[in-house]
C-alpha positions, 0 to 999 in steps of 0.5 A: 499500499501507497502511502503519503505523509505531509507537512513534514520536517524540511529536515526529515531525512528519508533514513528517519523516516524508514525507521520510523515505518519500520516499528510497524511492518516492512518498509518496500520504499521511501522516497521524500519528494524534492525541488528540481531547482533546489534539491530541498525536500517540498515536505512531503514524502511516499512510502510503500508498504506491502503488506496493508495490515501495517502499513493501515497500522503505520496510518494509524499510529503516526498520523499526527506522530511529532517528526523533528519540528512538525506533526506529519498527517500520514494517510493512504496515497490515492493512485492516479485513477482514484485522482481522475 
């Protein structure tokens, strides 16, 4: 399941985010979205977890959790077909 993490502290690293989600299960991928010109974080990321039960537990437990200087918002990412 693909998970969207918003309101990330701009200094959060991929390793910090991965470690946080690994508490709830296997992390298939972790990508912090960065500005192409500056290379700085845009304040959101995507994490993929193969087992939906683990992903749901991560979403439930990490939504509004303080990470760095921000309270992150965590929810299931919509696929492109769901957005259309």
